[in-house]
DSSP file (Angstrom, degrees, kcal/mol; ACC not computed):
  #  RESIDUE AA STRUCTURE BP1 BP2  ACC     N-H-->O    O-->H-N    N-H-->O    O-->H-N    TCO  KAPPA ALPHA  PHI   PSI    X-CA   Y-CA   Z-CA
    1    1 A X              0   0    0      0, 0.0     2,-0.1     0, 0.0   140,-0.1   0.000 360.0 360.0 360.0 141.1   -4.0    0.7   15.7
    2    2 A X     >  -     0   0    0      1,-0.1     4,-2.4    53,-0.0     5,-0.2  -0.400 360.0 -92.5 -90.5 176.9   -2.3   -2.2   13.9
    3    3 A X  H  > S+     0   0    0      1,-0.2     4,-2.5     2,-0.2     5,-0.2   0.913 123.9  47.2 -56.0 -50.0   -1.8   -2.4   10.1
    4    4 A X  H  > S+     0   0    0      1,-0.2     4,-2.7     2,-0.2    -1,-0.2   0.895 111.8  50.3 -63.5 -41.2   -5.0   -4.2    9.4
    5    5 A X  H  > S+     0   0    0      2,-0.2     4,-2.6     1,-0.2    -1,-0.2   0.908 111.2  49.3 -63.2 -41.4   -7.1   -1.9   11.5
    6    6 A X  H  X S+     0   0    0     -4,-2.4     4,-2.6     2,-0.2    -2,-0.2   0.921 112.7  46.8 -64.5 -43.4   -5.6    1.1    9.8
    7    7 A X  H  X S+     0   0    0     -4,-2.5     4,-2.7     2,-0.2    -2,-0.2   0.929 113.5  48.5 -64.3 -45.2   -6.2   -0.3    6.3
    8    8 A X  H  X S+     0   0    0     -4,-2.7     4,-2.1     2,-0.2    -2,-0.2   0.917 113.2  47.6 -60.4 -44.1   -9.8   -1.2    7.2
    9    9 A X  H  X S+     0   0    0     -4,-2.6     4,-1.9     2,-0.2    -2,-0.2   0.919 111.8  49.9 -64.3 -44.8  -10.5    2.2    8.7
   10   10 A X  H  X S+     0   0    0     -4,-2.6     4,-2.3     1,-0.2     3,-0.2   0.946 111.3  48.7 -58.1 -49.3   -9.0    4.0    5.7
   11   11 A X  H  < S+     0   0    0     -4,-2.7    -1,-0.2     1,-0.2    -2,-0.2   0.867 110.8  51.0 -61.3 -36.5  -11.1    1.9    3.3
   12   12 A X  H  < S+     0   0    0     -4,-2.1    -1,-0.2    -5,-0.2    -2,-0.2   0.842 118.3  37.7 -68.5 -33.2  -14.3    2.6    5.3
   13   13 A X  H  < S+     0   0    0     -4,-1.9    -2,-0.2    -3,-0.2    -1,-0.2   0.705  89.6 110.4 -91.4 -22.2  -13.6    6.4    5.3
   14   14 A X     <  -     0   0    0     -4,-2.3   103,-0.3    -5,-0.2   106,-0.1  -0.270  52.4-157.6 -64.7 135.8  -12.2    6.8    1.7
   15   15 A X        +     0   0    0    101,-2.7   105,-0.3   104,-0.2   113,-0.3   0.591  65.1 103.8 -82.6 -12.4  -14.3    8.6   -0.8
   16   16 A X        -     0   0    0    100,-0.4   113,-0.2   103,-0.2     3,-0.1  -0.435  47.0-174.8 -74.5 143.5  -12.5    6.9   -3.6
   17   17 A X  S    S+     0   0    0    111,-2.9     2,-0.3     1,-0.2   112,-0.2   0.367  76.1  26.6-112.3  -2.4  -14.1    4.0   -5.5
   18   18 A X  E     -a  129   0A   0    110,-1.4   112,-2.3     2,-0.0     2,-0.4  -0.979  69.0-145.5-154.6 161.0  -10.9    3.3   -7.5
   19   19 A X  E     -aB 130  34A   0     15,-3.3    15,-2.4    -2,-0.3     2,-0.5  -0.989   3.9-157.7-135.9 139.2   -7.2    3.8   -7.2
   20   20 A X  E     -aB 131  33A   0    110,-2.7   112,-2.9    -2,-0.4     2,-0.5  -0.979  14.7-170.8-111.7 125.9   -4.3    4.5   -9.6
   21   21 A X  E     -aB 132  32A   0     11,-1.8    11,-2.0    -2,-0.5     2,-0.3  -0.978   7.2-164.6-118.6 127.0   -0.9    3.4   -8.3
   22   22 A X  E     +aB 133  31A   0    110,-2.5   112,-2.2    -2,-0.5     2,-0.3  -0.758  13.1 163.5-112.9 157.6    2.2    4.6  -10.2
   23   23 A X  E     - B   0  30A   0      7,-2.1     7,-2.8    -2,-0.3     2,-0.4  -0.979  31.6-119.6-160.4 165.3    5.8    3.5  -10.3
   24   24 A X  E     + B   0  29A   0     -2,-0.3     2,-0.4     5,-0.2     5,-0.2  -0.951  27.1 176.2-114.2 133.7    9.0    3.7  -12.3
   25   25 A X  E >  S- B   0  28A   0      3,-2.5     3,-1.6    -2,-0.4    56,-0.1  -0.978  71.1 -15.0-138.6 123.2   10.7    0.6  -13.6
   26   26 A X  T 3  S-     0   0    0     -2,-0.4     3,-0.1     1,-0.3    -1,-0.1   0.870 128.9 -51.0  51.0  43.4   13.8    0.7  -15.9
   27   27 A X  T 3  S+     0   0    0      1,-0.2    54,-2.6    53,-0.1     2,-0.4   0.545 116.6 109.7  78.0   7.6   13.3    4.4  -16.6
   28   28 A X  E <   -BC  25  80A   0     -3,-1.6    -3,-2.5    52,-0.3     2,-0.4  -0.914  63.5-130.9-118.0 144.6    9.7    4.1  -17.6
   29   29 A X  E     +BC  24  79A   0     50,-3.6    49,-3.2    -2,-0.4    50,-1.1  -0.776  30.0 176.1 -93.5 134.8    6.5    5.3  -15.8
   30   30 A X  E     -BC  23  77A   0     -7,-2.8    -7,-2.1    -2,-0.4     2,-0.3  -0.906   9.2-167.5-130.4 159.7    3.7    2.8  -15.3
   31   31 A X  E     -BC  22  76A   0     45,-1.7    45,-3.1    -2,-0.3     2,-0.4  -0.992   8.4-152.5-145.0 156.4    0.3    2.9  -13.6
   32   32 A X  E     -B   21   0A   0    -11,-2.0   -11,-1.8    -2,-0.3     2,-0.5  -0.944   7.0-154.3-122.0 148.5   -2.4    0.5  -12.6
   33   33 A X  E     +B   20   0A   0     41,-0.4     2,-0.3    -2,-0.4   -13,-0.2  -0.991  30.4 146.0-123.0 124.5   -6.1    1.2  -12.1
   34   34 A X  E     -B   19   0A   0    -15,-2.4   -15,-3.3    -2,-0.5     3,-0.1  -0.952  59.4-106.0-151.9 170.1   -8.1   -1.0   -9.8
   35   35 A X  S    S+     0   0    0     -2,-0.3     2,-0.3   -17,-0.2   -15,-0.1   0.693 103.3   5.9 -73.6 -19.4  -11.0   -0.9   -7.3
   36   36 A X  S    S-     0   0    0    -17,-0.1     2,-0.5   -18,-0.0   -17,-0.1  -0.972  82.0 -98.5-154.3 165.1   -8.5   -1.2   -4.4
   37   37 A X        -     0   0    0     -2,-0.3     5,-0.1   -19,-0.1   -17,-0.0  -0.805  51.9-105.1 -89.5 126.6   -4.8   -1.2   -3.6
   38   38 A X    >   -     0   0    0     -2,-0.5     3,-2.1     1,-0.1     4,-0.3  -0.223  23.8-127.9 -54.0 134.4   -3.5   -4.7   -3.2
   39   39 A X  G >  S+     0   0    0      1,-0.3     3,-1.6     2,-0.2    -1,-0.1   0.821 106.3  61.2 -55.2 -36.6   -2.9   -5.6    0.4
   40   40 A X  G 3  S+     0   0    0      1,-0.3    -1,-0.3     3,-0.0    -2,-0.1   0.625  98.8  58.6 -70.9 -10.5    0.6   -6.8   -0.3
   41   41 A X  G <  S+     0   0    0     -3,-2.1    19,-3.1    20,-0.1     2,-0.6   0.486  88.5  87.2 -92.7  -4.3    1.5   -3.3   -1.5
   42   42 A X  E <   -E   59   0B   0     -3,-1.6     2,-0.4    -4,-0.3    17,-0.2  -0.868  60.0-173.8-103.4 119.1    0.6   -1.6    1.8
   43   43 A X  E     -E   58   0B   0     15,-2.9    15,-2.9    -2,-0.6     2,-0.4  -0.877  23.7-124.4-116.2 141.6    3.3   -1.4    4.4
   44   44 A X  E     +E   57   0B   0     -2,-0.4     2,-0.3    13,-0.2    13,-0.2  -0.692  41.3 159.6 -82.6 134.0    3.3   -0.3    8.0
   45   45 A X  E     -E   56   0B   0     11,-2.9    11,-2.9    -2,-0.4     2,-0.4  -0.823  29.8-126.9-141.4 176.5    5.8    2.4    8.7
   46   46 A X  E     -E   55   0B   0     -2,-0.3     9,-0.2     9,-0.3     8,-0.1  -0.995  17.1-122.1-135.1 142.3    6.3    5.1   11.4
   47   47 A X        -     0   0    0      7,-2.8     5,-0.1    -2,-0.4     9,-0.0  -0.349  46.6 -88.0 -70.3 160.0    6.8    8.8   11.3
   48   48 A X    > > -     0   0    0      1,-0.1     5,-2.4     5,-0.1     3,-1.2  -0.259  36.8-109.9 -64.8 159.9    9.9   10.2   12.9
   49   49 A X  G > 5S+     0   0    0      1,-0.3     3,-1.4     3,-0.2    -1,-0.1   0.827 120.6  61.1 -62.4 -30.2    9.7   11.1   16.6
   50   50 A X  G 3 5S+     0   0    0      1,-0.3    -1,-0.3     2,-0.1    -2,-0.0   0.770 106.3  47.0 -65.4 -25.0    9.9   14.7   15.6
   51   51 A X  G < 5S-     0   0    0     -3,-1.2     3,-0.4     3,-0.0    -1,-0.3   0.171 134.2 -87.7-102.5  16.4    6.7   14.2   13.6
   52   52 A X  T < 5 -     0   0    0     -3,-1.4    -3,-0.2     1,-0.2    -2,-0.1   0.237  48.1-106.5 101.9 -12.8    4.9   12.4   16.4
   53   53 A X      < +     0   0    0     -5,-2.4    -1,-0.2     1,-0.2    -4,-0.2   0.664  61.3 167.7  68.1  16.0    6.0    8.9   15.7
   54   54 A X        -     0   0    0     -3,-0.4    -7,-2.8    -6,-0.3    -1,-0.2  -0.269  40.3-109.3 -64.8 147.2    2.6    7.9   14.4
   55   55 A X  E     -E   46   0B   0     -9,-0.2    86,-3.0   -54,-0.1     2,-0.3  -0.513  43.1-175.5 -69.7 143.9    2.1    4.7   12.6
   56   56 A X  E     -EF  45 140B   0    -11,-2.9   -11,-2.9    84,-0.3     2,-0.5  -0.983  24.3-129.8-143.3 155.2    1.4    5.2    8.9
   57   57 A X  E     -EF  44 139B   0     82,-2.7    81,-3.3    -2,-0.3    82,-1.1  -0.914  27.2-170.0-106.9 127.5    0.5    3.1    5.9
   58   58 A X  E     -EF  43 137B   0    -15,-2.9   -15,-2.9    -2,-0.5     2,-0.7  -0.867  26.4-123.9-116.4 150.5    2.6    3.5    2.8
   59   59 A X  E     +E   42   0B   0     77,-2.8    76,-3.8    -2,-0.3     2,-0.4  -0.854  41.0 172.7 -88.6 115.3    2.2    2.2   -0.8
   60   60 A X        -     0   0    0    -19,-3.1     2,-0.6    -2,-0.7    74,-0.1  -0.981  16.6-165.4-132.2 120.9    5.4    0.3   -1.5
   61   61 A X        -     0   0    0     -2,-0.4   -20,-0.1     4,-0.0     2,-0.1  -0.916  13.9-142.8-106.9 125.3    6.1   -1.8   -4.5
   62   62 A X     >  -     0   0    0     -2,-0.6     4,-2.3     1,-0.1     5,-0.2  -0.362  30.2-107.8 -73.9 164.0    9.0   -4.2   -4.6
   63   63 A X  H  > S+     0   0    0      1,-0.2     4,-2.5     2,-0.2     5,-0.2   0.904 123.0  52.7 -59.5 -40.3   10.9   -4.6   -7.8
   64   64 A X  H  > S+     0   0    0      1,-0.2     4,-2.5     2,-0.2    -1,-0.2   0.901 107.5  50.9 -62.4 -41.3    9.3   -8.1   -8.1
   65   65 A X  H  > S+     0   0    0      2,-0.2     4,-2.3     1,-0.2    -1,-0.2   0.901 110.2  50.0 -63.8 -40.3    5.8   -6.6   -7.7
   66   66 A X  H  X S+     0   0    0     -4,-2.3     4,-2.3     2,-0.2    -2,-0.2   0.939 111.2  48.2 -62.2 -47.1    6.6   -4.0  -10.4
   67   67 A X  H  X S+     0   0    0     -4,-2.5     4,-3.1     1,-0.2     5,-0.3   0.903 110.6  52.0 -60.5 -41.1    7.8   -6.7  -12.8
   68   68 A X  H  X S+     0   0    0     -4,-2.5     4,-2.2     1,-0.2     6,-0.3   0.919 109.8  48.6 -62.3 -43.7    4.7   -8.8  -12.1
   69   69 A X  H  <>S+     0   0    0     -4,-2.3     6,-2.3     2,-0.2     5,-1.1   0.898 115.6  44.6 -63.0 -40.6    2.4   -5.9  -12.9
   70   70 A X  H ><5S+     0   0    0     -4,-2.3     3,-0.9     4,-0.2    -2,-0.2   0.949 116.1  44.9 -69.1 -49.1    4.2   -5.1  -16.1
   71   71 A X  H 3<5S+     0   0    0     -4,-3.1    -2,-0.2     1,-0.3    -1,-0.2   0.796 110.5  54.1 -69.0 -28.6    4.5   -8.8  -17.3
   72   72 A X  T 3<5S-     0   0    0     -4,-2.2    -1,-0.3    -5,-0.3    -2,-0.2   0.620 111.7-119.2 -79.6 -10.9    0.9   -9.6  -16.4
   73   73 A X  T < 5S+     0   0    0     -3,-0.9    -3,-0.2    -4,-0.5    -2,-0.1   0.516  84.7 116.1  85.3   4.3   -0.3   -6.6  -18.5
   74   74 A X      < +     0   0    0     -5,-1.1   -41,-0.4    -6,-0.3     2,-0.3   0.835  60.8  71.9 -73.5 -33.8   -1.9   -5.0  -15.5
   75   75 A X  S    S-     0   0    0     -6,-2.3     2,-0.5   -43,-0.1   -43,-0.2  -0.655  73.7-146.4 -88.2 139.3    0.4   -2.0  -15.6
   76   76 A X  E     -C   31   0A   0    -45,-3.1   -45,-1.7    -2,-0.3     2,-0.4  -0.906  16.5-127.7-106.5 127.7    0.0    0.6  -18.4
   77   77 A X  E     +C   30   0A   0     -2,-0.5   -47,-0.2   -47,-0.2     3,-0.1  -0.599  25.9 178.3 -78.2 130.2    3.1    2.3  -19.7
   78   78 A X  E     -     0   0A   0    -49,-3.2     2,-0.3     1,-0.4    -1,-0.2   0.829  48.5 -94.3 -95.5 -44.2    2.9    6.1  -19.7
   79   79 A X  E     -C   29   0A   0    -50,-1.1   -50,-3.6     0, 0.0    -1,-0.4  -0.976  64.3 -14.6 155.7-165.6    6.3    7.0  -21.0
   80   80 A X  E >   -C   28   0A   0     -2,-0.3     3,-2.2   -52,-0.2   -52,-0.3  -0.307  59.0-117.2 -69.3 149.5    9.8    7.9  -19.9
   81   81 A X  G >  S+     0   0    0    -54,-2.6     3,-2.0     1,-0.3    -1,-0.1   0.759 109.1  75.1 -57.4 -26.4   10.5    8.9  -16.3
   82   82 A X  G >  S+     0   0    0    -55,-0.3     3,-2.0     1,-0.3    -1,-0.3   0.686  75.1  80.0 -62.1 -16.8   11.6   12.3  -17.6
   83   83 A X  G <  S+     0   0    0     -3,-2.2    -1,-0.3     1,-0.3    -2,-0.2   0.723  87.4  57.7 -62.1 -19.8    7.9   13.1  -18.2
   84   84 A X  G <  S+     0   0    0     -3,-2.0     2,-1.5    -4,-0.2    -1,-0.3   0.328  75.2 108.5 -94.1   8.4    7.7   13.9  -14.4
   85   85 A X    <   +     0   0    0     -3,-2.0     2,-0.3    -4,-0.1    -1,-0.1  -0.660  47.2 159.4 -87.0  86.0   10.4   16.5  -14.6
   86   86 A X        -     0   0    0     -2,-1.5     4,-0.2     4,-0.1     2,-0.2  -0.716  43.7-109.4-103.6 155.6    8.3   19.7  -14.1
   87   87 A X  S    S+     0   0    0     -2,-0.3     2,-0.2     2,-0.1    -1,-0.0  -0.511  77.9  56.8 -75.0 154.3    9.4   23.0  -12.9
   88   88 A X  S    S-     0   0    0     -2,-0.2     2,-0.8     1,-0.1    -2,-0.1  -0.495  97.5 -65.7 113.6 176.0    8.2   24.0   -9.4
   89   89 A X  S    S+     0   0    0     -2,-0.2     2,-0.3     2,-0.0    -1,-0.1  -0.527  76.8 136.7-103.9  64.0    8.5   22.6   -5.9
   90   90 A X        -     0   0    0     -2,-0.8    -4,-0.1    -4,-0.2     2,-0.1  -0.853  46.5-131.9-112.3 146.7    6.5   19.4   -6.3
   91   91 A X     >  -     0   0    0     -2,-0.3     4,-2.4     1,-0.1     5,-0.2  -0.326  38.7 -93.1 -84.5 176.2    7.3   16.0   -4.9
   92   92 A X  H  > S+     0   0    0      1,-0.2     4,-2.7     2,-0.2     5,-0.2   0.880 125.2  53.1 -59.4 -39.4    7.2   12.8   -7.0
   93   93 A X  H  > S+     0   0    0      1,-0.2     4,-2.5     2,-0.2    -1,-0.2   0.913 110.8  45.6 -63.6 -42.6    3.6   12.1   -5.9
   94   94 A X  H  > S+     0   0    0      2,-0.2     4,-2.3     1,-0.2    -1,-0.2   0.884 113.1  50.8 -67.8 -38.1    2.4   15.5   -7.0
   95   95 A X  H  X S+     0   0    0     -4,-2.4     4,-2.3     2,-0.2    -2,-0.2   0.905 112.1  47.1 -65.2 -41.2    4.3   15.3  -10.2
   96   96 A X  H  X S+     0   0    0     -4,-2.7     4,-2.8     2,-0.2     5,-0.3   0.919 110.5  52.2 -66.5 -43.0    2.7   11.9  -10.9
   97   97 A X  H  X S+     0   0    0     -4,-2.5     4,-2.7     1,-0.2     5,-0.2   0.908 110.6  48.8 -58.9 -42.4   -0.7   13.2  -10.0
   98   98 A X  H  X S+     0   0    0     -4,-2.3     4,-2.5     2,-0.2     5,-0.3   0.941 111.7  48.7 -62.3 -47.7   -0.3   16.0  -12.4
   99   99 A X  H  X S+     0   0    0     -4,-2.3     4,-2.1     1,-0.2    -2,-0.2   0.933 115.8  42.6 -58.2 -49.2    0.9   13.7  -15.2
  100  100 A X  H  X S+     0   0    0     -4,-2.8     4,-3.1     2,-0.2     5,-0.4   0.910 113.1  52.5 -67.3 -43.2   -2.0   11.3  -14.7
  101  101 A X  H  X S+     0   0    0     -4,-2.7     4,-2.1    -5,-0.3     6,-0.8   0.946 114.8  41.2 -57.8 -49.0   -4.6   14.0  -14.3
  102  102 A X  H  X S+     0   0    0     -4,-2.5     4,-0.8    -5,-0.2    -1,-0.2   0.849 118.0  48.1 -70.3 -33.6   -3.6   15.7  -17.5
  103  103 A X  H  < S+     0   0    0     -4,-2.1    -2,-0.2    -5,-0.3    -1,-0.2   0.931 121.6  31.3 -71.2 -46.8   -3.2   12.4  -19.4
  104  104 A X  H  < S+     0   0    0     -4,-3.1    -2,-0.2    -5,-0.2    -3,-0.2   0.735 132.4  27.6 -89.1 -23.7   -6.5   10.8  -18.4
  105  105 A X  H  < S-     0   0    0     -4,-2.1    -3,-0.2    -5,-0.4    -2,-0.1   0.563  86.7-134.3-114.6 -11.0   -8.8   13.8  -18.0
  106  106 A X     <  +     0   0    0     -4,-0.8     2,-0.3    -5,-0.5    -4,-0.2   0.757  66.3 127.5  58.0  25.1   -7.3   16.4  -20.4
  107  107 A X        -     0   0    0     -6,-0.8     2,-0.4     1,-0.0    -1,-0.2  -0.789  69.8-104.6-107.3 153.7   -7.8   18.9  -17.6
  108  108 A X        -     0   0    0     -2,-0.3     2,-0.2    -3,-0.1   -10,-0.0  -0.645  40.0-121.5 -76.8 130.5   -5.1   21.2  -16.1
  109  109 A X        -     0   0    0     -2,-0.4     2,-0.4   -11,-0.1   -11,-0.1  -0.522  27.6-171.7 -75.4 136.6   -3.9   19.9  -12.8
  110  110 A X        -     0   0    0     -2,-0.2     2,-0.1   -12,-0.0    -2,-0.0  -0.997  26.9-119.7-128.0 125.5   -4.3   22.1   -9.8
  111  111 A X        +     0   0    0     -2,-0.4     2,-0.3     2,-0.1   -17,-0.0  -0.407  42.6 171.6 -63.4 135.0   -2.7   21.2   -6.5
  112  112 A X        -     0   0    0     -2,-0.1    -1,-0.0     2,-0.1     9,-0.0  -0.813  38.4-140.6-135.4 177.5   -5.3   20.8   -3.8
  113  113 A X        +     0   0    0     -2,-0.3     2,-0.4     2,-0.0    -2,-0.1  -0.140  42.3 151.1-133.4  38.2   -5.6   19.6   -0.2
  114  114 A X        -     0   0    0      1,-0.1    -2,-0.1     6,-0.1     5,-0.0  -0.597  49.3-116.2 -73.4 125.3   -8.9   17.9   -0.3
  115  115 A X    >>  -     0   0    0     -2,-0.4     3,-1.9     1,-0.1     4,-1.6  -0.231  18.3-115.6 -64.3 152.4   -8.9   15.0    2.3
  116  116 A X  T 34 S+     0   0    0      1,-0.3  -101,-2.7     2,-0.2  -100,-0.4   0.724 114.4  58.2 -60.8 -23.2   -9.2   11.4    1.1
  117  117 A X  T 34 S+     0   0    0   -103,-0.3    -1,-0.3  -102,-0.1     3,-0.1   0.540 107.3  47.2 -86.5  -5.5  -12.5   11.1    2.9
  118  118 A X  T <4 S-     0   0    0     -3,-1.9     2,-0.3     1,-0.4    -2,-0.2   0.836 124.6 -24.5 -99.0 -45.1  -14.1   14.0    1.0
  119  119 A X     <  -     0   0    0     -4,-1.6    -1,-0.4    -5,-0.0  -103,-0.2  -0.983  60.7-103.3-161.9 162.5  -13.2   13.2   -2.6
  120  120 A X        -     0   0    0     -2,-0.3    10,-0.3  -105,-0.3     3,-0.1  -0.185  42.5-102.9 -78.8-177.9  -10.7   11.4   -4.8
  121  121 A X  S    S+     0   0    0      8,-1.9     2,-0.3     1,-0.2     9,-0.2   0.833 100.2   6.8 -78.2 -33.8   -7.9   13.2   -6.7
  122  122 A X  E     -D  129   0A   0      7,-1.9     7,-3.2     2,-0.0     2,-0.5  -0.947  69.1-124.3-141.2 162.4   -9.8   13.0  -10.0
  123  123 A X  E     +D  128   0A   0     -2,-0.3     2,-0.4     5,-0.2     5,-0.2  -0.961  31.4 178.4-108.1 125.2  -13.1   11.9  -11.4
  124  124 A X  E >   -D  127   0A   0      3,-2.5     3,-1.9    -2,-0.5   -19,-0.1  -0.978  69.2 -18.0-132.9 117.4  -12.8    9.3  -14.1
  125  125 A X  T 3  S-     0   0    0     -2,-0.4    -1,-0.1     1,-0.3     3,-0.1   0.871 128.7 -52.2  53.5  39.8  -15.9    7.7  -15.7
  126  126 A X  T 3  S+     0   0    0      1,-0.3     2,-0.3     0, 0.0    -1,-0.3   0.433 115.6 115.8  80.3  -0.2  -18.0    8.9  -12.8
  127  127 A X  E <   - D   0 124A   0     -3,-1.9    -3,-2.5  -110,-0.0     2,-0.6  -0.796  68.8-123.4-104.0 144.6  -15.7    7.4  -10.2
  128  128 A X  E     - D   0 123A   0     -2,-0.3  -111,-2.9  -113,-0.3  -110,-1.4  -0.766  34.5-163.0 -81.8 120.7  -13.7    9.1   -7.5
  129  129 A X  E     -aD  18 122A   0     -7,-3.2    -7,-1.9    -2,-0.6    -8,-1.9  -0.928  11.4-151.9-116.0 126.4  -10.1    8.0   -8.1
  130  130 A X  E     -a   19   0A   0   -112,-2.3  -110,-2.7    -2,-0.5     2,-0.5  -0.815  14.6-149.3 -92.6 132.7   -7.3    8.4   -5.6
  131  131 A X  E     +a   20   0A   0     -2,-0.4     2,-0.4  -112,-0.2  -110,-0.2  -0.909  20.5 172.4-108.9 126.9   -3.8    8.7   -7.2
  132  132 A X  E     -a   21   0A   0   -112,-2.9  -110,-2.5    -2,-0.5     2,-0.3  -0.986  18.1-149.9-133.9 143.2   -0.8    7.3   -5.3
  133  133 A X  E >   -a   22   0A   0     -2,-0.4     3,-2.6  -112,-0.2   -74,-0.2  -0.823  45.2 -76.3-109.5 152.1    2.9    6.9   -6.4
  134  134 A X  T 3  S+     0   0    0   -112,-2.2   -74,-0.2    -2,-0.3    -1,-0.1  -0.188 122.3  22.0 -47.4 124.9    5.3    4.3   -5.1
  135  135 A X  T 3  S+     0   0    0    -76,-3.8    -1,-0.3     1,-0.3   -75,-0.1   0.307  91.1 141.5  97.2  -6.8    6.4    5.3   -1.6
  136  136 A X    <   -     0   0    0     -3,-2.6   -77,-2.8   -77,-0.3     2,-0.5  -0.341  56.6-115.2 -70.9 147.2    3.4    7.5   -0.9
  137  137 A X  E     -F   58   0B   0    -79,-0.2   -79,-0.3     1,-0.2     3,-0.1  -0.713  23.5-169.1 -78.8 126.0    1.7    7.7    2.5
  138  138 A X  E     -     0   0B   0    -81,-3.3     2,-0.3    -2,-0.5    -1,-0.2   0.921  64.0 -42.9 -79.7 -49.2   -1.8    6.4    2.2
  139  139 A X  E     -F   57   0B   0    -82,-1.1   -82,-2.7   -23,-0.0    -1,-0.4  -0.965  53.8-133.7-166.4 173.1   -2.8    7.5    5.7
  140  140 A X  E  >  -F   56   0B   0     -2,-0.3     4,-2.4   -84,-0.2   -84,-0.3  -0.924  30.2-106.7-138.0 166.8   -1.6    7.7    9.3
  141  141 A X  H  > S+     0   0    0    -86,-3.0     4,-2.1    -2,-0.3     5,-0.2   0.862 116.7  53.8 -60.4 -39.7   -2.9    7.0   12.7
  142  142 A X  H  > S+     0   0    0    -87,-0.3     4,-2.1     2,-0.2    -1,-0.2   0.926 110.0  46.9 -62.7 -45.9   -3.3   10.6   13.6
  143  143 A X  H  > S+     0   0    0      1,-0.2     4,-2.3     2,-0.2     5,-0.2   0.921 111.4  50.8 -63.3 -44.5   -5.3   11.4   10.6
  144  144 A X  H  X S+     0   0    0     -4,-2.4     4,-1.3     1,-0.2    -1,-0.2   0.876 111.7  48.4 -63.0 -36.8   -7.6    8.4   11.1
  145  145 A X  H  < S+     0   0    0     -4,-2.1    -1,-0.2    -5,-0.2    -2,-0.2   0.863 111.2  50.0 -68.7 -36.3   -8.2    9.4   14.7
  146  146 A X  H  < S+     0   0    0     -4,-2.1    -2,-0.2     1,-0.2    -1,-0.2   0.868 109.9  49.8 -71.2 -37.3   -8.9   13.0   13.7
  147  147 A X  H  <        0   0    0     -4,-2.3    -1,-0.2     1,-0.3    -2,-0.2   0.818 360.0 360.0 -71.7 -30.6  -11.5   12.0   11.0
  148  148 A X     <        0   0    0     -4,-1.3    -1,-0.3    -5,-0.2    -2,-0.1   0.527 360.0 360.0 -50.7 360.0  -13.3    9.7   13.4
C-alpha cells in the first residue's frame, strides 16, 4: 500500500470523528483539535526489519508547522513540558494522552489497548476523539491488513 492508500484506509476504518494532535515547542505543550489530521502532517515511514519492515504512517510536525499552528491561534497552550513528567513506564504519547484526558474530561486516565477502529481515546462532546502526539504512529500496513 502506498501512503495515500494507507491514509484513506485508516480514515475509512477509524472510529474517531475528531483528532487531538499534541506537540512541544520552546518548552511548552500545545494541542490542536480538528475533524481530521492535516495531510501534510502524515509521513510515510517503515518499521525496522526486525519488526517486519512494514510501512507505517506517522504524525510528524516540522518546526515550521508548529510555529504556524501557534501563530494562527489553532494550537492551544496547555502548559510547560514538565507537565508530562509522570512516574511510571509510559512513553510521550501515553503521557500526553493522560494529560489531555485529565485536562479535558476531568476523568482519571487509564491506559487501554482499544483499537482505533473500535473507539477513540476519549469521548468529548459526544465525539470519539483520537489523541496523538508528535512522532506517533497513526497506523501501519500490517494493522490495516489485519482489520480488513
